[in-house]
N, CA, C and O of each residue as an XYZ file, in Angstrom:
848
protein
N      -3.680    -16.106    -12.009
C      -4.743    -16.411    -11.049
C      -4.194    -16.879     -9.705
O      -4.872    -16.794     -8.681
N      -2.941    -17.381     -9.724
C      -2.384    -17.865     -8.454
C      -2.230    -16.735     -7.444
O      -2.294    -16.964     -6.237
N      -2.028    -15.518     -7.936
C      -1.924    -14.373     -7.026
C      -3.267    -14.074     -6.350
O      -3.313    -13.682     -5.184
N      -4.340    -14.262     -7.088
C      -5.665    -13.901     -6.582
C      -6.037    -14.677     -5.325
O      -6.576    -14.107     -4.376
N      -5.750    -15.973     -5.317
C      -6.129    -16.789     -4.159
C      -5.440    -16.319     -2.886
O      -6.000    -16.430     -1.794
N      -4.234    -15.797     -3.024
C      -3.506    -15.295     -1.854
C      -4.046    -13.931     -1.436
O      -4.344    -13.707     -0.262
N      -4.170    -13.033     -2.388
C      -4.626    -11.672     -2.084
C      -6.041    -11.683     -1.509
O      -6.365    -10.899     -0.618
N      -6.882    -12.582     -2.029
C      -8.281    -12.644     -1.587
C      -8.425    -13.071     -0.131
O      -9.494    -12.908      0.456
N      -7.367    -13.614      0.455
C      -7.425    -13.986      1.871
C      -7.720    -12.781      2.762
O      -8.253    -12.926      3.861
N      -7.370    -11.603      2.278
C      -7.543    -10.411      3.097
C      -8.896     -9.738      2.983
O      -9.173     -8.780      3.705
N      -9.749    -10.225      2.083
C     -11.047     -9.574      1.871
C     -11.900     -9.603      3.133
O     -12.495     -8.593      3.510
N     -11.960    -10.761      3.786
C     -12.785    -10.872      4.997
C     -12.297     -9.922      6.084
O     -13.103     -9.331      6.801
N     -10.980     -9.774      6.208
C     -10.429     -8.862      7.213
C     -10.732     -7.410      6.845
O     -11.034     -6.597      7.718
N     -10.651     -7.088      5.562
C     -10.987     -5.734      5.110
C     -12.428     -5.388      5.460
O     -12.707     -4.304      5.974
N     -13.335     -6.309      5.182
C     -14.750     -6.075      5.472
C     -15.010     -6.008      6.972
O     -15.777     -5.166      7.438
N     -14.363     -6.905      7.730
C     -14.552     -6.910      9.184
C     -14.050     -5.615      9.807
O     -14.702     -5.043     10.680
N     -12.891     -5.157      9.355
C     -12.323     -3.909      9.872
C     -13.227     -2.725      9.540
O     -13.465     -1.859     10.382
N     -13.727     -2.697      8.309
C     -14.600     -1.594      7.894
C     -15.889     -1.571      8.702
O     -16.292     -0.521      9.202
N     -16.537     -2.725      8.831
C     -17.810     -2.791      9.552
C     -17.633     -2.496     11.035
O     -18.460     -1.808     11.634
N     -16.562     -3.010     11.630
C     -16.306     -2.766     13.053
C     -16.048     -1.287     13.311
O     -16.561     -0.719     14.275
N     -15.256     -0.674     12.452
C     -14.948      0.754     12.605
C     -16.183      1.613     12.378
O     -16.385      2.618     13.059
N     -17.009      1.208     11.413
C     -18.233      1.959     11.128
C     -19.210      1.865     12.297
O     -19.855      2.852     12.652
N     -19.319      0.675     12.895
C     -20.193      0.503     14.062
C     -19.698      1.343     15.230
O     -20.483      1.995     15.917
N     -18.389      1.321     15.447
C     -17.762      2.151     16.482
C     -18.132      3.615     16.249
O     -18.536      4.317     17.176
N     -17.990      4.067     15.008
C     -18.277      5.457     14.683
C     -19.748      5.802     14.783
O     -20.105      6.895     15.223
N     -20.615      4.865     14.371
C     -22.055      5.113     14.430
C     -22.518      5.321     15.861
O     -23.394      6.143     16.129
N     -21.921      4.565     16.782
C     -22.266      4.709     18.202
C     -21.560      5.919     18.805
O     -22.172      6.710     19.523
N     -20.277      6.055     18.511
C     -19.500      7.162     19.073
C     -19.936      8.526     18.586
O     -19.726      9.529     19.268
N     -20.544      8.572     17.402
C     -20.987      9.853     16.869
C     -22.194     10.426     17.589
O     -22.445     11.629     17.525
N     -22.952      9.562     18.281
C     -24.169     10.023     18.962
C     -23.861     10.997     20.096
O     -24.402     12.104     20.100
N     -23.000     10.624     21.075
C     -22.697     11.608     22.123
C     -22.003     12.855     21.586
O     -22.168     13.945     22.134
N     -21.230     12.695     20.520
C     -20.556     13.858     19.946
C     -21.553     14.851     19.354
O     -21.429     16.058     19.560
N     -22.541     14.341     18.621
C     -23.509     15.262     18.012
C     -24.417     15.874     19.068
O     -24.836     17.024     18.936
N     -24.726     15.109     20.121
C     -25.537     15.673     21.203
C     -24.779     16.791     21.912
O     -25.350     17.827     22.254
N     -23.479     16.563     22.127
C     -22.656     17.608     22.746
C     -22.509     18.802     21.810
O     -22.470     19.952     22.248
N     -22.430     18.508     20.516
C     -22.289     19.572     19.509
C     -23.505     20.492     19.493
O     -23.398     21.667     19.143
N     -24.664     19.951     19.874
C     -25.901     20.729     19.879
C     -26.344     21.109     21.290
O     -27.489     21.507     21.503
N     -25.438     20.983     22.238
C     -25.760     21.310     23.628
C     -26.106     22.790     23.786
O     -25.681     23.635     22.998
N     -26.879     23.078     24.814
C     -27.221     24.471     25.105
C     -26.074     25.193     25.808
O     -26.065     26.421     25.901
N     -25.112     24.421     26.299
C     -23.964     25.008     26.991
C     -22.859     25.310     25.985
O     -22.415     24.419     25.261
N     -22.421     26.543     25.940
C     -21.417     26.967     24.965
C     -20.109     26.201     25.120
O     -19.481     25.841     24.125
N     -19.693     25.948     26.363
C     -18.434     25.241     26.598
C     -18.493     23.822     26.050
O     -17.528     23.342     25.455
N     -19.620     23.151     26.250
C     -19.785     21.788     25.747
C     -19.772     21.792     24.225
O     -19.130     20.944     23.605
N     -20.477     22.744     23.622
C     -20.492     22.842     22.157
C     -19.095     23.087     21.609
O     -18.690     22.460     20.631
N     -18.366     23.989     22.232
C     -17.016     24.313     21.765
C     -16.096     23.103     21.894
O     -15.317     22.810     20.986
N     -16.188     22.401     23.024
C     -15.341     21.227     23.243
C     -15.637     20.139     22.219
O     -14.720     19.535     21.663
N     -16.920     19.893     21.973
C     -17.309     18.870     21.003
C     -16.841     19.242     19.601
O     -16.341     18.396     18.858
N     -17.006     20.504     19.249
C     -16.578     20.952     17.920
C     -15.069     20.821     17.766
O     -14.584     20.388     16.720
N     -14.326     21.193     18.803
C     -12.865     21.092     18.748
C     -12.426     19.640     18.619
O     -11.498     19.330     17.872
N     -13.099     18.747     19.352
C     -12.753     17.328     19.293
C     -13.047     16.756     17.915
O     -12.251     15.992     17.370
N     -14.185     17.125     17.358
C     -14.539     16.651     16.018
C     -13.516     17.121     14.985
O     -13.087     16.346     14.131
N     -13.133     18.381     15.068
C     -12.142     18.912     14.122
C     -10.789     18.237     14.303
O     -10.075     17.995     13.329
N     -10.435     17.931     15.554
C      -9.173     17.241     15.823
C      -9.180     15.845     15.222
O      -8.220     15.440     14.566
N     -10.261     15.111     15.443
C     -10.357     13.748     14.929
C     -10.356     13.721     13.408
O      -9.766     12.829     12.798
N     -11.010     14.689     12.803
C     -11.072     14.739     11.343
C      -9.802     15.315     10.727
O      -9.452     14.985      9.593
N      -9.120     16.167     11.463
C      -7.961     16.863     10.915
C      -6.689     16.042     10.859
O      -5.809     16.316     10.043
N      -6.583     15.032     11.721
C      -5.387     14.183     11.742
C      -5.620     12.981     10.837
O      -6.646     12.314     10.973
N      -4.707     12.681      9.920
C      -4.883     11.549      9.005
C      -5.057     10.234      9.763
O      -4.436     10.040     10.809
N      -5.897      9.322      9.246
C      -6.106      8.031      9.909
C      -4.813      7.273     10.179
O      -4.674      6.629     11.218
N      -3.860      7.349      9.240
C      -2.596      6.644      9.430
C      -1.869      7.142     10.668
O      -1.277      6.351     11.403
N      -1.910      8.446     10.903
C      -1.271      9.006     12.098
C      -1.942      8.486     13.362
O      -1.264      8.182     14.344
N      -3.276      8.381     13.344
C      -3.991      7.828     14.497
C      -3.582      6.382     14.750
O      -3.425      5.967     15.899
N      -3.412      5.616     13.674
C      -3.005      4.216     13.836
C      -1.640      4.120     14.500
O      -1.437      3.303     15.398
N      -0.708      4.953     14.061
C       0.624      4.947     14.671
C       0.562      5.369     16.131
O       1.202      4.754     16.984
N      -0.205      6.416     16.425
C      -0.316      6.909     17.803
C      -0.888      5.833     18.716
O      -0.385      5.609     19.818
N      -1.942      5.169     18.251
C      -2.619      4.177     19.088
C      -1.818      2.885     19.190
O      -1.658      2.335     20.279
N      -1.313      2.397     18.050
C      -0.631      1.097     18.065
C       0.763      1.175     18.674
O       1.125      0.351     19.513
N       1.545      2.163     18.253
C       2.918      2.259     18.745
C       3.033      3.100     20.008
O       4.036      3.024     20.717
N       2.011      3.901     20.294
C       2.025      4.719     21.502
C       1.266      4.062     22.624
O       1.854      3.515     23.557
N      -0.055      4.121     22.527
C      -0.917      3.529     23.556
C      -0.724      2.025     23.639
O      -0.648      1.465     24.732
N      -0.645      1.369     22.488
C      -0.568     -0.083     22.457
C       0.701     -0.673     23.026
O       0.729     -1.860     23.349
N       1.744      0.109     23.159
C       2.995     -0.412     23.714
C       3.310      0.166     25.080
O       4.043     -0.442     25.860
N       2.762      1.337     25.376
C       3.109      1.974     26.635
C       2.059      1.895     27.711
O       2.385      2.024     28.891
N       0.793      1.683     27.342
C      -0.287      1.689     28.323
C      -0.938      0.323     28.429
O      -0.859     -0.323     29.474
N      -1.576     -0.120     27.364
C      -2.186     -1.443     27.332
C      -1.756     -2.151     26.057
O      -1.373     -1.511     25.078
N      -1.823     -3.467     26.079
C      -1.409     -4.235     24.910
C      -2.572     -4.327     23.928
O      -3.657     -4.790     24.280
N      -2.341     -3.890     22.714
C      -3.371     -3.909     21.682
C      -2.890     -4.701     20.480
O      -1.737     -4.579     20.064
N      -3.773     -5.509     19.928
C      -3.448     -6.169     18.668
C      -3.523     -5.132     17.554
O      -4.100     -4.059     17.734
N      -2.943     -5.452     16.415
C      -2.983     -4.507     15.298
C      -4.427     -4.265     14.854
O      -4.787     -3.152     14.471
N      -5.245     -5.310     14.909
C      -6.646     -5.152     14.509
C      -7.392     -4.238     15.475
O      -8.127     -3.349     15.046
N      -7.207     -4.452     16.773
C      -7.877     -3.615     17.775
C      -7.453     -2.155     17.634
O      -8.283     -1.250     17.716
N      -6.159     -1.936     17.423
C      -5.663     -0.567     17.257
C      -6.271      0.084     16.022
O      -6.605      1.269     16.035
N      -6.413     -0.702     14.948
C      -6.995     -0.166     13.715
C      -8.467      0.184     13.907
O      -8.930      1.221     13.432
N      -9.200     -0.682     14.602
C     -10.623     -0.411     14.847
C     -10.786      0.853     15.686
O     -11.653      1.682     15.408
N      -9.953      0.997     16.711
C     -10.024      2.193     17.558
C      -9.680      3.444     16.748
O     -10.370      4.460     16.829
N      -8.603      3.352     15.969
C      -8.176      4.505     15.179
C      -9.216      4.937     14.160
O      -9.613      6.102     14.112
N      -9.653      3.979     13.341
C     -10.671      4.307     12.342
C     -12.009      4.621     13.004
O     -12.787      5.426     12.492
N     -12.275      3.979     14.151
C     -13.522      4.242     14.863
C     -13.602      5.660     15.383
O     -14.658      6.289     15.323
N     -12.491      6.169     15.894
C     -12.467      7.551     16.383
C     -12.719      8.543     15.249
O     -13.502      9.484     15.383
N     -12.041      8.308     14.139
C     -12.241      9.186     12.982
C     -13.682      9.075     12.483
O     -14.309     10.077     12.139
N     -14.197      7.849     12.450
C     -15.573      7.630     11.999
C     -16.573      8.322     12.916
O     -17.591      8.836     12.451
N     -16.288      8.339     14.215
C     -17.184      9.001     15.170
C     -17.360     10.473     14.824
O     -18.466     11.011     14.877
N     -16.252     11.116     14.469
C     -16.312     12.537     14.115
C     -17.131     12.758     12.848
O     -17.966     13.661     12.792
N     -16.890     11.934     11.833
C     -17.633     12.092     10.587
C     -19.107     11.744     10.763
O     -19.975     12.422     10.212
N     -19.397     10.681     11.534
C     -20.788     10.308     11.765
C     -21.514     11.376     12.571
O     -22.706     11.606     12.364
N     -20.807     12.028     13.487
C     -21.420     13.114     14.260
C     -21.876     14.234     13.332
O     -22.961     14.789     13.509
N     -21.052     14.562     12.351
C     -21.424     15.607     11.397
C     -22.562     15.156     10.484
O     -23.414     15.956     10.097
N     -22.567     13.874     10.148
C     -23.665     13.342      9.338
C     -24.973     13.404     10.121
O     -26.010     13.802      9.590
N     -24.910     13.004     11.395
C     -26.101     13.091     12.247
C     -26.561     14.539     12.399
O     -27.758     14.826     12.386
N     -25.601     15.441     12.541
C     -25.946     16.859     12.707
C     -26.684     17.372     11.473
O     -27.641     18.139     11.576
N     -26.219     16.933     10.307
C     -26.916     17.301      9.081
C     -28.334     16.749      9.056
O     -29.264     17.410      8.595
N     -28.484     15.515      9.565
C     -29.813     14.921      9.634
C     -30.723     15.671     10.581
O     -31.902     15.870     10.290
N     -30.180     16.090     11.720
C     -30.968     16.863     12.684
C     -31.396     18.205     12.101
O     -32.509     18.674     12.342
N     -30.506     18.810     11.338
C     -30.820     20.101     10.713
C     -31.974     19.966      9.723
O     -32.750     20.900      9.520
N     -32.071     18.774      9.104
C     -33.120     18.554      8.106
C     -34.499     18.362      8.731
O     -35.513     18.451      8.037
N     -34.543     18.100     10.032
C     -35.826     17.900     10.708
C     -36.455     19.251     11.030
O     -35.803     20.126     11.600
N     -37.704     19.414     10.670
C     -38.396     20.692     10.887
C     -38.564     20.961     12.380
O     -38.899     20.059     13.148
N     -38.331     22.203     12.781
C     -38.441     22.583     14.194
C     -39.846     22.377     14.746
O     -40.033     22.242     15.955
N     -40.824     22.354     13.857
C     -42.195     22.172     14.296
C     -42.431     20.850     15.001
O     -43.341     20.731     15.822
N     -41.609     19.850     14.680
C     -41.770     18.552     15.335
C     -41.354     18.621     16.798
O     -41.961     17.975     17.652
N     -40.321     19.402     17.085
C     -39.935     19.612     18.481
C     -41.054     20.346     19.226
O     -41.400     19.992     20.353
N     -41.606     21.362     18.585
C     -42.657     22.157     19.215
C     -43.906     21.319     19.464
O     -44.552     21.447     20.504
N     -44.245     20.456     18.496
C     -45.410     19.589     18.662
C     -45.201     18.607     19.809
O     -46.130     18.320     20.565
N     -43.989     18.098     19.936
C     -43.679     17.164     21.022
C     -43.782     17.853     22.375
O     -44.279     17.277     23.343
N     -43.305     19.095     22.428
C     -43.427     19.869     23.675
C     -44.895     20.072     24.039
O     -45.275     20.002     25.208
N     -45.707     20.324     23.022
C     -47.134     20.541     23.260
C     -47.811     19.282     23.782
O     -48.788     19.356     24.527
N     -47.280     18.118     23.383
C     -47.837     16.846     23.844
C     -47.292     16.436     25.207
O     -47.709     15.426     25.773
N     -46.362     17.223     25.723
C     -45.810     16.938     27.038
C     -44.657     15.956     27.041
O     -44.276     15.451     28.097
N     -44.094     15.677     25.871
C     -42.959     14.757     25.800
C     -41.681     15.467     26.231
O     -41.473     16.642     25.929
N     -40.840     14.738     26.936
C     -39.562     15.309     27.344
C     -38.643     15.419     26.136
O     -38.891     14.813     25.094
N     -37.574     16.204     26.290
C     -36.605     16.370     25.193
C     -35.991     15.023     24.828
O     -35.828     14.711     23.648
N     -35.648     14.224     25.842
C     -35.027     12.918     25.594
C     -35.995     11.979     24.887
O     -35.612     11.280     23.949
N     -37.252     11.960     25.334
C     -38.247     11.081     24.716
C     -38.501     11.476     23.267
O     -38.648     10.615     22.399
N     -38.551     12.759     23.011
C     -38.748     13.251     21.645
C     -37.591     12.833     20.746
O     -37.791     12.407     19.609
N     -36.389     12.962     21.273
C     -35.199     12.624     20.498
C     -35.163     11.140     20.164
O     -34.844     10.763     19.037
N     -35.491     10.291     21.145
C     -35.386      8.842     20.961
C     -36.516      8.291     20.101
O     -36.271      7.470     19.218
N     -37.738      8.724     20.340
C     -38.896      8.107     19.690
C     -39.353      8.785     18.402
O     -39.952      8.139     17.542
N     -39.078     10.072     18.263
C     -39.594     10.803     17.099
C     -38.477     11.311     16.187
O     -38.452     11.010     14.994
N     -37.573     12.069     16.753
C     -36.523     12.700     15.940
C     -35.454     11.699     15.525
O     -35.044     11.671     14.365
N     -34.999     10.873     16.476
C     -33.914      9.936     16.209
C     -34.138      9.042     15.005
O     -33.279      8.986     14.125
N     -35.282      8.325     14.930
C     -35.517      7.459     13.769
C     -35.491      8.208     12.443
O     -35.013      7.681     11.438
N     -36.004      9.437     12.437
C     -35.982     10.226     11.202
C     -34.561     10.625     10.822
O     -34.193     10.604      9.647
N     -33.774     10.986     11.818
C     -32.380     11.363     11.561
C     -31.616     10.185     10.981
O     -30.846     10.342     10.033
N     -31.830      8.999     11.551
C     -31.140      7.812     11.053
C     -31.520      7.541      9.605
O     -30.660      7.214      8.787
N     -32.796      7.675      9.286
C     -33.249      7.421      7.921
C     -32.647      8.427      6.943
O     -32.199      8.058      5.858
N     -32.642      9.681      7.331
C     -32.085     10.730      6.467
C     -30.571     10.579      6.320
O     -30.006     10.928      5.283
N     -29.920     10.060      7.358
C     -28.459      9.978      7.374
C     -27.910      8.772      6.628
O     -26.715      8.722      6.336
N     -28.759      7.798      6.315
C     -28.273      6.553      5.717
C     -27.486      6.769      4.425
O     -26.397      6.207      4.301
N     -27.972      7.553      3.452
C     -27.186      7.724      2.221
C     -25.795      8.304      2.470
O     -24.810      7.816      1.915
N     -25.711      9.346      3.303
C     -24.407      9.952      3.597
C     -23.515      8.980      4.350
O     -22.311      8.920      4.104
N     -24.105      8.213      5.271
C     -23.323      7.236      6.031
C     -22.813      6.129      5.120
O     -21.691      5.652      5.286
N     -23.634      5.721      4.158
C     -23.214      4.680      3.221
C     -22.070      5.165      2.338
O     -21.128      4.422      2.063
N     -22.159      6.405      1.899
C     -21.072      6.988      1.104
C     -19.788      7.049      1.918
O     -18.707      6.753      1.409
N     -19.911      7.437      3.190
C     -18.740      7.469      4.062
C     -18.170      6.069      4.240
O     -16.952      5.895      4.277
N     -19.044      5.067      4.352
C     -18.592      3.689      4.548
C     -17.745      3.207      3.371
O     -16.775      2.472      3.556
N     -18.116      3.625      2.163
C     -17.336      3.248      0.982
C     -15.933      3.844      1.066
O     -14.943      3.170      0.784
N     -15.862      5.110      1.457
C     -14.550      5.741      1.626
C     -13.751      5.082      2.730
O     -12.534      4.929      2.619
N     -14.437      4.689      3.802
C     -13.760      4.032      4.913
C     -13.193      2.690      4.489
O     -12.096      2.316      4.903
N     -13.934      1.969      3.668
C     -13.459      0.671      3.185
C     -12.140      0.832      2.438
O     -11.212      0.044      2.621
N     -12.068      1.856      1.597
C     -10.829      2.087      0.839
C      -9.709      2.601      1.742
O      -8.556      2.192      1.604
N     -10.051      3.490      2.659
C      -9.039      4.039      3.566
C      -8.475      2.984      4.512
O      -7.349      3.110      4.994
N      -9.265      1.940      4.775
C      -8.818      0.909      5.718
C      -7.572      0.181      5.236
O      -6.922     -0.522      6.010
N      -7.238      0.348      3.959
C      -6.062     -0.332      3.409
C      -4.765      0.083      4.100
O      -3.789     -0.666      4.083
N      -4.747      1.282      4.714
C      -3.516      1.725      5.375
C      -3.250      0.936      6.649
O      -2.157      1.019      7.208
N      -4.237      0.169      7.118
C      -4.047     -0.622      8.339
C      -2.991     -1.706      8.154
O      -2.466     -2.241      9.130
N      -2.685     -2.025      6.909
C      -1.674     -3.053      6.653
C      -0.297     -2.642      7.168
O       0.545     -3.501      7.429
N      -0.061     -1.337      7.318
C       1.264     -0.877      7.755
C       1.534     -1.222      9.216
O       2.689     -1.237      9.641
N       0.474     -1.503      9.997
C       0.696     -1.923     11.387
C       0.444     -3.424     11.550
O       0.353     -3.931     12.668
N       0.335     -4.123     10.423
C       0.256     -5.578     10.480
C      -1.118     -6.194     10.368
O      -1.252     -7.409     10.517
N      -2.146     -5.405     10.111
C      -3.481     -5.974      9.907
C      -3.478     -6.730      8.581
O      -3.111     -6.175      7.545
N      -3.886     -7.992      8.616
C      -3.777     -8.844      7.430
C      -4.985     -8.664      6.503
O      -5.791     -9.574      6.308
N      -5.075     -7.476      5.950
C      -6.173     -7.172      5.040
C      -5.755     -7.437      3.599
O      -4.734     -8.080      3.356
N      -6.526     -6.952      2.661
C      -6.263     -7.212      1.244
C      -4.908     -6.670      0.797
O      -4.164     -7.360      0.100
N      -4.590     -5.457      1.188
C      -3.309     -4.867      0.802
C      -2.144     -5.595      1.466
O      -1.083     -5.744      0.861
N      -2.331     -6.043      2.689
C      -1.278     -6.797      3.385
C      -0.899     -8.027      2.569
O       0.281     -8.293      2.345
N      -1.906     -8.772      2.130
C      -1.612    -10.000      1.392
C      -1.088     -9.702     -0.006
O      -0.306    -10.483     -0.548
N      -1.502     -8.595     -0.594
C      -0.944     -8.203     -1.892
C       0.537     -7.881     -1.745
O       1.352     -8.271     -2.582
N       0.880     -7.168     -0.680
C       2.278     -6.838     -0.416
C       3.084     -8.095     -0.119
O       4.224     -8.240     -0.562
N       2.472     -9.005      0.640
C       3.144    -10.274      0.968
C       3.419    -11.083     -0.296
O       4.519    -11.604     -0.478
N       2.429    -11.184     -1.157
C       2.582    -11.941     -2.397
C       3.607    -11.281     -3.318
O       4.364    -11.966     -4.005
N       3.628     -9.964     -3.327
C       4.601     -9.243     -4.141
C       6.024     -9.522     -3.674
O       6.934     -9.685     -4.486
N       6.206     -9.574     -2.353
C       7.536     -9.837     -1.793
C       7.982    -11.265     -2.083
O       9.137    -11.503     -2.435
N       7.065    -12.205     -1.932
C       7.396    -13.623     -2.116
C       7.712    -13.948     -3.573
O       8.671    -14.664     -3.860
N       6.903    -13.419     -4.492
C       7.057    -13.762     -5.908
C       7.957    -12.808     -6.677
O       8.428    -13.143     -7.764
N       8.201    -11.628     -6.128
C       8.998    -10.639     -6.835
C       8.217     -9.867     -7.881
O       8.784     -9.062     -8.619
N       6.904    -10.116     -7.945
C       6.041     -9.403     -8.894
C       5.457     -8.182     -8.191
O       4.648     -8.316     -7.273
N       5.866     -7.004     -8.619
C       5.457     -5.779     -7.933
C       4.163     -5.183     -8.469
O       3.691     -4.170     -7.953
N       3.585     -5.793     -9.490
C       2.410     -5.193    -10.129
C       1.148     -6.042     -9.998
O       0.130     -5.570     -9.493
N       1.213     -7.287    -10.449
C       0.004     -8.115    -10.553
C      -0.734     -8.291     -9.223
O      -1.957     -8.149     -9.202
N      -0.051     -8.595     -8.106
C      -0.789     -8.744     -6.844
C      -1.593     -7.495     -6.473
O      -2.705     -7.595     -5.954
N      -1.024     -6.330     -6.742
C      -1.731     -5.095     -6.404
C      -2.850     -4.792     -7.401
O      -3.832     -4.135     -7.055
N      -2.700     -5.271     -8.640
C      -3.803     -5.147     -9.591
C      -4.990     -5.990     -9.137
O      -6.140     -5.564     -9.241
N      -4.700     -7.193     -8.630
C      -5.764     -8.034     -8.089
C      -6.398     -7.373     -6.866
O      -7.617     -7.408     -6.694
N      -5.571     -6.776     -6.029
C      -6.097     -6.082     -4.846
C      -7.021     -4.940     -5.267
O      -8.090     -4.744     -4.688
N      -6.589     -4.189     -6.286
C      -7.419     -3.089     -6.784
C      -8.752     -3.609     -7.305
O      -9.802     -3.016     -7.059
N      -8.697     -4.725     -8.029
C      -9.922     -5.324     -8.548
C     -10.864     -5.771     -7.442
O     -12.082     -5.627     -7.556
N     -10.297     -6.314     -6.375
C     -11.121     -6.754     -5.243
C     -11.775     -5.572     -4.538
O     -12.925     -5.656     -4.108
N     -11.039     -4.471     -4.420
C     -11.629     -3.274     -3.808
C     -12.768     -2.736     -4.673
O     -13.800     -2.310     -4.154
N     -12.578     -2.758     -5.977
C     -13.652     -2.327     -6.879
C     -14.868     -3.233     -6.718
O     -16.005     -2.762     -6.681
N     -14.616     -4.548     -6.622
C     -15.709     -5.509     -6.459
C     -16.463     -5.297     -5.153
O     -17.656     -5.585     -5.066
N     -15.766     -4.793     -4.138
C     -16.423     -4.536     -2.850
C     -17.168     -3.206     -2.841
O     -18.227     -3.088     -2.224
N     -16.618     -2.208     -3.520
C     -17.203     -0.863     -3.424
C     -18.347     -0.611     -4.400
O     -19.291      0.106     -4.070
N     -18.277     -1.190     -5.595
C     -19.321     -0.919     -6.592
C     -20.708     -1.360     -6.122
O     -21.655     -0.582     -6.244
N     -20.868     -2.583     -5.587
C     -22.205     -2.953     -5.078
C     -22.691     -2.010     -3.981
O     -23.878     -1.691     -3.913
N     -21.777     -1.567     -3.129
C     -22.151     -0.615     -2.074
C     -22.622      0.705     -2.675
O     -23.591      1.299     -2.201
N     -21.937      1.158     -3.713
C     -22.316      2.417     -4.365
C     -23.685      2.298     -5.022
O     -24.502      3.214     -4.930
N     -23.937      1.173     -5.684
C     -25.245      0.960     -6.312
C     -26.353      0.927     -5.256
O     -27.406      1.543     -5.422
N     -26.095      0.200     -4.173
C     -27.091      0.105     -3.103
C     -27.371      1.481     -2.500
O     -28.511      1.799     -2.159
N     -26.324      2.290     -2.375
C     -26.489      3.640     -1.825
C     -27.369      4.494     -2.725
O     -28.240      5.217     -2.242
N     -27.144      4.411     -4.042
C     -27.958      5.191     -4.977
C     -29.426      4.759     -4.926
O     -30.325      5.600     -4.927
N     -29.662      3.443     -4.882
C     -31.033      2.943     -4.819
C     -31.714      3.382     -3.531
O     -32.871      3.801     -3.536
N     -30.977      3.281     -2.426
C     -31.534      3.673     -1.139
C     -31.843      5.160     -1.108
O     -32.885      5.577     -0.601
N     -30.940      5.950     -1.648
C     -31.145      7.396     -1.682
C     -32.375      7.745     -2.516
O     -33.154      8.624     -2.148
N     -32.545      7.052     -3.641
C     -33.702      7.301     -4.503
C     -35.006      6.954     -3.785
O     -35.993      7.681     -3.897
N     -35.007      5.843     -3.048
C     -36.213      5.443     -2.316
C     -36.549      6.445     -1.219
O     -37.712      6.792     -1.015
N     -35.523      6.904     -0.520
C     -35.754      7.867      0.553
C     -36.270      9.192      0.005
O     -37.125      9.834      0.615
N     -35.744      9.597     -1.154
C     -36.219     10.840     -1.764
C     -37.698     10.732     -2.154
O     -38.453     11.694     -2.019
N     -38.103      9.549     -2.639
C     -39.502      9.343     -3.007
C     -40.402      9.419     -1.779
O     -41.497      9.980     -1.833
N     -39.928      8.847     -0.667
C     -40.723      8.893      0.561
C     -40.880     10.320      1.064
O     -41.954     10.727      1.507
N     -39.779     11.075      0.985
C     -39.830     12.469      1.427
C     -40.772     13.277      0.540
O     -41.506     14.142      1.019
N     -40.740     12.983     -0.763
C     -41.590     13.706     -1.710
C     -43.075     13.475     -1.436
O     -43.908     14.343     -1.698
N     -43.395     12.293     -0.907
C     -44.786     11.995     -0.591
C     -45.272     12.804      0.606
O     -46.427     12.676      1.011
């Protein structure tokens, strides 16, 4: 049990990193999905290429590029800030695709009805389509958040003091290469299972509303 108290020090940082990166992505995904659905072919192509680039490069590579590249040569970044930016960029690409899926699920008739009422495209998107897209996107976004929480463990390699960081620290100090990481694994399970249950319940409720 002595290992647990040390490893658990990183839980708050793991959660903070995950939530910060998810918020970054939730906001950053909006302009990306709007560009992805632009009427201009060049804008659509650029947005699609950027999304594929962000998704195609492993998060760990982004962390190295931002922390050891940008963070040392352009502006000074803490390991936490670099991790949030790195995971946030990747999250933006995934959230953009989640939003795009939500937009696809909205019937075209709602756009046509809004046009008939004299609403502008922007007003329709913000007041009518947007809230529906967010509601439809919640289950997929929650599933992505669970994956992001687990993926955030690689941030320890640039010095973010998360759960894995403290497990590695405890392993080095005590010479025990197994137990600290078993505790870390248990803590990740404890964090992800409630999220998974909540996602299933939320998805079930949303399906019932849609069925009505």
